[in-house]
N, CA, C and O atoms as a GROMACS GRO file, in nm:
protein
  308
    1MET      N    1  13.774  15.061  12.841
    1MET     CA    2  13.668  14.981  12.956
    1MET      C    3  13.621  14.849  12.919
    1MET      O    4  13.569  14.776  13.004
    2ASP      N    5  13.637  14.811  12.792
    2ASP     CA    6  13.592  14.699  12.758
    2ASP      C    7  13.618  14.570  12.828
    2ASP      O    8  13.552  14.468  12.807
    3CYS      N    9  13.706  14.578  12.904
    3CYS     CA   10  13.732  14.466  12.979
    3CYS      C   11  13.652  14.471  13.152
    3CYS      O   12  13.676  14.400  13.250
    4CYS      N   13  13.589  14.543  13.142
    4CYS     CA   14  13.511  14.566  13.255
    4CYS      C   15  13.356  14.548  13.229
    4CYS      O   16  13.278  14.577  13.319
    5ARG      N   17  13.316  14.507  13.125
    5ARG     CA   18  13.187  14.477  13.104
    5ARG      C   19  13.161  14.352  13.168
    5ARG      O   20  13.252  14.274  13.199
    6ASN      N   21  13.035  14.328  13.188
    6ASN     CA   22  13.006  14.200  13.224
    6ASN      C   23  12.940  14.105  13.106
    6ASN      O   24  12.827  14.129  13.065
    7THR      N   25  13.005  14.015  13.065
    7THR     CA   26  12.956  13.948  12.947
    7THR      C   27  12.863  13.846  13.006
    7THR      O   28  12.781  13.811  12.921
    8LYS      N   29  12.846  13.782  13.133
    8LYS     CA   30  12.728  13.698  13.158
    8LYS      C   31  12.595  13.777  13.150
    8LYS      O   32  12.495  13.716  13.112
    9HIS      N   33  12.585  13.919  13.185
    9HIS     CA   34  12.456  13.970  13.156
    9HIS      C   35  12.403  13.968  13.020
    9HIS      O   36  12.284  13.947  12.996
   10GLU      N   37  12.500  13.993  12.922
   10GLU     CA   38  12.455  13.976  12.780
   10GLU      C   39  12.406  13.854  12.754
   10GLU      O   40  12.296  13.849  12.697
   11ASN      N   41  12.465  13.745  12.785
   11ASN     CA   42  12.453  13.605  12.736
   11ASN      C   43  12.332  13.559  12.823
   11ASN      O   44  12.280  13.452  12.791
   12LYS      N   45  12.278  13.634  12.938
   12LYS     CA   46  12.159  13.619  13.025
   12LYS      C   47  12.040  13.656  12.949
   12LYS      O   48  11.940  13.585  12.956
   13GLU      N   49  12.043  13.773  12.870
   13GLU     CA   50  11.962  13.797  12.790
   13GLU      C   51  11.881  13.697  12.688
   13GLU      O   52  11.760  13.674  12.678
   14GLU      N   53  11.992  13.647  12.617
   14GLU     CA   54  11.985  13.551  12.501
   14GLU      C   55  11.966  13.413  12.540
   14GLU      O   56  11.942  13.330  12.453
   15SER      N   57  11.973  13.382  12.654
   15SER     CA   58  11.954  13.237  12.697
   15SER      C   59  11.824  13.240  12.801
   15SER      O   60  11.784  13.337  12.865
   16LEU      N   61  11.773  13.116  12.800
   16LEU     CA   62  11.648  13.082  12.850
   16LEU      C   63  11.694  12.976  12.968
   16LEU      O   64  11.802  12.919  12.986
   17LYS      N   65  11.581  12.973  13.035
   17LYS     CA   66  11.630  12.850  13.141
   17LYS      C   67  11.654  12.710  13.094
   17LYS      O   68  11.627  12.666  12.983
   18GLY      N   69  11.702  12.655  13.181
   18GLY     CA   70  11.785  12.534  13.103
   18GLY      C   71  11.920  12.522  13.008
   18GLY      O   72  11.974  12.421  12.964
   19GLY      N   73  11.950  12.647  12.993
   19GLY     CA   74  12.049  12.671  12.897
   19GLY      C   75  12.057  12.673  12.756
   19GLY      O   76  12.154  12.688  12.681
   20LYS      N   77  11.914  12.651  12.730
   20LYS     CA   78  11.875  12.686  12.564
   20LYS      C   79  11.874  12.816  12.522
   20LYS      O   80  11.838  12.903  12.601
   21ASN      N   81  11.908  12.843  12.411
   21ASN     CA   82  11.906  12.999  12.370
   21ASN      C   83  11.780  13.015  12.293
   21ASN      O   84  11.726  12.910  12.256
   22MET      N   85  11.733  13.109  12.269
   22MET     CA   86  11.619  13.147  12.170
   22MET      C   87  11.621  13.099  12.037
   22MET      O   88  11.516  13.061  11.985
   23ALA      N   89  11.730  13.095  11.974
   23ALA     CA   90  11.750  13.034  11.844
   23ALA      C   91  11.694  12.900  11.845
   23ALA      O   92  11.592  12.874  11.781
   24GLU      N   93  11.766  12.799  11.924
   24GLU     CA   94  11.740  12.670  11.909
   24GLU      C   95  11.575  12.646  11.968
   24GLU      O   96  11.502  12.564  11.912
   25THR      N   97  11.535  12.715  12.069
   25THR     CA   98  11.374  12.732  12.082
   25THR      C   99  11.296  12.761  11.961
   25THR      O  100  11.206  12.684  11.927
   26LYS      N  101  11.318  12.849  11.905
   26LYS     CA  102  11.234  12.878  11.755
   26LYS      C  103  11.257  12.774  11.655
   26LYS      O  104  11.166  12.735  11.582
   27ASN      N  105  11.377  12.727  11.648
   27ASN     CA  106  11.404  12.599  11.554
   27ASN      C  107  11.295  12.497  11.607
   27ASN      O  108  11.205  12.455  11.535
   28ASN      N  109  11.311  12.462  11.733
   28ASN     CA  110  11.222  12.349  11.777
   28ASN      C  111  11.092  12.359  11.747
   28ASN      O  112  11.026  12.271  11.691
   29THR      N  113  11.045  12.488  11.790
   29THR     CA  114  10.907  12.526  11.780
   29THR      C  115  10.878  12.511  11.610
   29THR      O  116  10.790  12.436  11.568
   30THR      N  117  10.937  12.566  11.548
   30THR     CA  118  10.932  12.562  11.404
   30THR      C  119  10.896  12.411  11.339
   30THR      O  120  10.811  12.379  11.255
   31MET      N  121  10.983  12.340  11.403
   31MET     CA  122  11.003  12.168  11.367
   31MET      C  123  10.857  12.123  11.390
   31MET      O  124  10.778  12.079  11.306
   32TRP      N  125  10.836  12.143  11.523
   32TRP     CA  126  10.700  12.056  11.576
   32TRP      C  127  10.579  12.139  11.531
   32TRP      O  128  10.469  12.095  11.563
   33VAL      N  129  10.586  12.258  11.460
   33VAL     CA  130  10.474  12.319  11.394
   33VAL      C  131  10.445  12.249  11.259
   33VAL      O  132  10.334  12.212  11.222
   34VAL      N  133  10.570  12.235  11.185
   34VAL     CA  134  10.545  12.150  11.041
   34VAL      C  135  10.520  12.008  11.082
   34VAL      O  136  10.430  11.944  11.028
   35ILE      N  137  10.594  11.957  11.172
   35ILE     CA  138  10.524  11.824  11.194
   35ILE      C  139  10.359  11.806  11.233
   35ILE      O  140  10.294  11.710  11.192
   36GLY      N  141  10.312  11.892  11.301
   36GLY     CA  142  10.179  11.911  11.318
   36GLY      C  143  10.084  11.933  11.213
   36GLY      O  144   9.972  11.882  11.208
   37VAL      N  145  10.141  12.024  11.117
   37VAL     CA  146  10.066  12.025  11.000
   37VAL      C  147  10.082  11.907  10.920
   37VAL      O  148   9.977  11.853  10.885
   38LEU      N  149  10.184  11.858  10.885
   38LEU     CA  150  10.188  11.732  10.810
   38LEU      C  151  10.094  11.618  10.849
   38LEU      O  152  10.036  11.545  10.769
   39VAL      N  153  10.088  11.611  10.999
   39VAL     CA  154   9.989  11.500  11.048
   39VAL      C  155   9.869  11.525  11.028
   39VAL      O  156   9.798  11.434  10.986
   40ILE      N  157   9.809  11.662  11.052
   40ILE     CA  158   9.672  11.696  10.998
   40ILE      C  159   9.664  11.684  10.882
   40ILE      O  160   9.567  11.615  10.848
   41ALA      N  161   9.743  11.733  10.777
   41ALA     CA  162   9.747  11.702  10.635
   41ALA      C  163   9.696  11.541  10.600
   41ALA      O  164   9.601  11.506  10.530
   42THR      N  165   9.779  11.468  10.663
   42THR     CA  166   9.805  11.316  10.627
   42THR      C  167   9.647  11.244  10.691
   42THR      O  168   9.603  11.142  10.638
   43ILE      N  169   9.586  11.300  10.790
   43ILE     CA  170   9.465  11.265  10.848
   43ILE      C  171   9.338  11.294  10.759
   43ILE      O  172   9.241  11.220  10.739
   44PHE      N  173   9.366  11.432  10.705
   44PHE     CA  174   9.263  11.477  10.607
   44PHE      C  175   9.269  11.426  10.482
   44PHE      O  176   9.167  11.423  10.414
   45LEU      N  177   9.357  11.392  10.446
   45LEU     CA  178   9.370  11.318  10.298
   45LEU      C  179   9.317  11.170  10.326
   45LEU      O  180   9.229  11.119  10.257
   46THR      N  181   9.370  11.116  10.420
   46THR     CA  182   9.323  10.977  10.437
   46THR      C  183   9.146  10.939  10.452
   46THR      O  184   9.075  10.855  10.396
   47ILE      N  185   9.123  11.032  10.542
   47ILE     CA  186   8.975  11.052  10.540
   47ILE      C  187   8.908  11.081  10.403
   47ILE      O  188   8.807  11.019  10.370
   48LYS      N  189   8.962  11.169  10.327
   48LYS     CA  190   8.900  11.219  10.221
   48LYS      C  191   8.910  11.120  10.119
   48LYS      O  192   8.820  11.104  10.037
   49ALA      N  193   9.024  11.047  10.119
   49ALA     CA  194   9.020  10.905  10.011
   49ALA      C  195   8.933  10.813  10.054
   49ALA      O  196   8.866  10.762   9.964
   50SER      N  197   8.911  10.773  10.167
   50SER     CA  198   8.812  10.667  10.204
   50SER      C  199   8.688  10.724  10.188
   50SER      O  200   8.606  10.637  10.160
   51SER      N  201   8.643  10.825  10.195
   51SER     CA  202   8.508  10.887  10.158
   51SER      C  203   8.485  10.873  10.002
   51SER      O  204   8.378  10.838   9.952
   52LEU      N  205   8.589  10.902   9.938
   52LEU     CA  206   8.575  10.898   9.779
   52LEU      C  207   8.561  10.759   9.737
   52LEU      O  208   8.488  10.737   9.640
   53GLY      N  209   8.627  10.648   9.804
   53GLY     CA  210   8.632  10.492   9.752
   53GLY      C  211   8.471  10.448   9.807
   53GLY      O  212   8.404  10.357   9.758
   54ALA      N  213   8.430  10.537   9.920
   54ALA     CA  214   8.303  10.457   9.966
   54ALA      C  215   8.191  10.520   9.879
   54ALA      O  216   8.082  10.464   9.866
   55ALA      N  217   8.217  10.629   9.826
   55ALA     CA  218   8.098  10.690   9.720
   55ALA      C  219   8.122  10.627   9.603
   55ALA      O  220   8.025  10.624   9.528
   56GLN      N  221   8.237  10.568   9.557
   56GLN     CA  222   8.213  10.508   9.417
   56GLN      C  223   8.178  10.368   9.446
   56GLN      O  224   8.108  10.315   9.360
   57ALA      N  225   8.212  10.291   9.552
   57ALA     CA  226   8.132  10.157   9.578
   57ALA      C  227   7.985  10.177   9.595
   57ALA      O  228   7.919  10.093   9.533
   58THR      N  229   7.926  10.250   9.650
   58THR     CA  230   7.778  10.279   9.655
   58THR      C  231   7.728  10.303   9.532
   58THR      O  232   7.622  10.250   9.499
   59ALA      N  233   7.803  10.395   9.438
   59ALA     CA  234   7.767  10.426   9.284
   59ALA      C  235   7.770  10.273   9.222
   59ALA      O  236   7.663  10.240   9.170
   60SER      N  237   7.843  10.204   9.220
   60SER     CA  238   7.865  10.079   9.150
   60SER      C  239   7.746   9.969   9.203
   60SER      O  240   7.694   9.885   9.129
   61VAL      N  241   7.716   9.987   9.342
   61VAL     CA  242   7.609   9.891   9.382
   61VAL      C  243   7.484   9.962   9.333
   61VAL      O  244   7.395   9.882   9.302
   62ALA      N  245   7.452  10.089   9.318
   62ALA     CA  246   7.332  10.138   9.266
   62ALA      C  247   7.334  10.105   9.132
   62ALA      O  248   7.229  10.063   9.084
   63LYS      N  249   7.438  10.116   9.060
   63LYS     CA  250   7.426  10.073   8.902
   63LYS      C  251   7.369   9.912   8.878
   63LYS      O  252   7.291   9.871   8.792
   64ALA      N  253   7.432   9.847   8.977
   64ALA     CA  254   7.407   9.696   8.971
   64ALA      C  255   7.255   9.683   8.990
   64ALA      O  256   7.187   9.607   8.921
   65ALA      N  257   7.207   9.761   9.085
   65ALA     CA  258   7.060   9.719   9.129
   65ALA      C  259   6.983   9.788   9.014
   65ALA      O  260   6.879   9.732   8.980
   66VAL      N  261   7.012   9.883   8.960
   66VAL     CA  262   6.930   9.936   8.855
   66VAL      C  263   6.925   9.836   8.740
   66VAL      O  264   6.816   9.798   8.699
   67SER      N  265   7.038   9.794   8.687
   67SER     CA  266   7.054   9.696   8.579
   67SER      C  267   6.980   9.571   8.590
   67SER      O  268   6.923   9.519   8.494
   68THR      N  269   6.980   9.514   8.732
   68THR     CA  270   6.914   9.398   8.742
   68THR      C  271   6.762   9.410   8.738
   68THR      O  272   6.689   9.326   8.684
   69ALA      N  273   6.718   9.531   8.806
   69ALA     CA  274   6.558   9.558   8.800
   69ALA      C  275   6.540   9.586   8.666
   69ALA      O  276   6.430   9.534   8.643
   70SER      N  277   6.576   9.632   8.572
   70SER     CA  278   6.528   9.664   8.453
   70SER      C  279   6.559   9.544   8.348
   70SER      O  280   6.517   9.555   8.233
   71SER      N  281   6.627   9.440   8.384
   71SER     CA  282   6.636   9.334   8.288
   71SER      C  283   6.534   9.242   8.283
   71SER      O  284   6.514   9.183   8.178
   72GLY      N  285   6.464   9.219   8.384
   72GLY     CA  286   6.355   9.132   8.424
   72GLY      C  287   6.239   9.171   8.319
   72GLY      O  288   6.216   9.284   8.278
   73MET      N  289   6.174   9.055   8.287
   73MET     CA  290   6.051   9.065   8.201
   73MET      C  291   5.924   9.116   8.247
   73MET      O  292   5.870   9.053   8.338
   74VAL      N  293   5.864   9.226   8.197
   74VAL     CA  294   5.759   9.305   8.212
   74VAL      C  295   5.651   9.240   8.152
   74VAL      O  296   5.659   9.212   8.032
   75GLY      N  297   5.532   9.208   8.228
   75GLY     CA  298   5.404   9.156   8.211
   75GLY      C  299   5.418   9.021   8.161
   75GLY      O  300   5.506   8.951   8.211
   76GLY      N  301   5.344   8.975   8.071
   76GLY     CA  302   5.320   8.859   8.016
   76GLY      C  303   5.239   8.778   8.111
   76GLY      O  304   5.212   8.810   8.227
   77CYS      N  305   5.196   8.649   8.037
   77CYS     CA  306   5.103   8.556   8.131
   77CYS      C  307   5.196   8.411   8.110
   77CYS      O  308   5.162   8.307   8.166
   0.00000   0.00000   0.00000
């Protein structure tokens, strides 16, 4: 009775609207999740690097201000 089985019914369970099957949809979803994680990581690392650069620039300005303030003559007539 294998010839009487309805093969369309079996394929209907595995396929989605638009003709895509579940495996393709899972692969596409996984790909977009990976792309999203990489974009978020790139943004985070860019912000982190820019804040570290700003902190180093602020520290060098502070050192320059301290060195110019202490190099002046104190007292004297």
